C-alpha positions in Angstrom: -26.6 91.4 -100.5 -28.8 91.7 -103.5 -29.5 95.8 -104.4 -30.6 97.6 -107.3 -28.0 98.6 -109.8 -28.8 102.2 -109.3 -28.0 101.4 -105.7 -25.1 103.8 -104.5 -22.3 101.1 -104.5 -19.9 103.1 -101.8 -22.6 102.3 -99.1 -23.1 98.9 -99.9 -19.3 98.1 -99.7 -19.5 100.4 -96.5 -21.7 97.5 -95.1 -19.8 94.6 -96.5 -16.8 96.3 -94.4 -18.9 96.8 -91.4 -20.1 92.9 -91.4 -16.2 91.9 -91.8 -15.0 94.5 -89.3 -17.8 93.3 -86.5 -17.1 89.2 -87.5 -13.7 90.2 -86.8 -14.3 91.1 -83.6 -16.6 88.5 -82.6 -14.2 85.6 -83.6 -11.1 87.7 -82.5 -9.1 86.0 -85.4 -8.7 85.2 -89.0 -11.4 83.8 -91.2 -11.4 80.6 -91.7 -14.1 78.0 -93.0 -14.8 76.6 -89.3 -14.8 80.3 -87.9 -17.2 81.1 -90.2 -19.4 78.1 -89.7 -19.2 78.4 -86.3 -20.2 82.1 -86.1 -23.4 82.1 -88.6 -25.8 82.9 -85.8 -23.4 85.9 -85.4 -23.5 86.7 -89.0 -27.3 86.6 -88.7 -27.4 88.7 -85.9 -24.8 91.5 -86.9 -27.0 91.9 -90.3 -30.1 92.3 -88.3 -28.4 95.1 -86.5 -27.5 96.6 -89.6 -30.4 96.3 -91.8 -34.0 96.8 -91.0 -36.6 96.4 -93.2 -34.1 96.8 -96.3 -33.1 100.3 -94.9 -29.5 100.4 -93.0 -29.7 101.4 -90.0 -26.3 101.7 -88.2 -22.8 101.4 -89.9 -21.3 101.9 -86.4 -19.1 98.8 -85.5 -18.4 99.3 -82.2 -22.3 99.7 -81.5 -23.4 96.6 -83.9 -20.5 94.4 -81.7 -22.4 95.4 -78.4 -25.8 95.0 -79.4 -25.1 91.4 -80.9 -23.0 90.5 -77.7 -26.2 91.8 -75.5 -28.1 89.2 -77.8 -25.9 86.7 -77.2 -25.8 86.9 -73.6 -29.9 87.1 -73.3 -31.6 85.0 -69.9 -31.1 81.5 -72.0 -27.5 81.7 -72.7 -25.7 79.0 -71.3 -22.4 81.7 -71.6 -24.1 83.9 -68.9 -23.0 83.0 -65.4 
């Protein structure tokens, strides 16, 4: 995440912690290189749900998790049966 020097660092830390929290909910285990690589699409979706056009729009981990899961289980998803 790249932000100006005068940006609120506490808020930026919260965003980074939220990304980690949601990824733990998605992977259901510790981070390894493989789990991060396998979750790259989810990482992009998580960031998309948190930040919109440069503005932080959501800092609620369960809500972000549910939105990411809804996108993963879209009509073309092989995991939807």
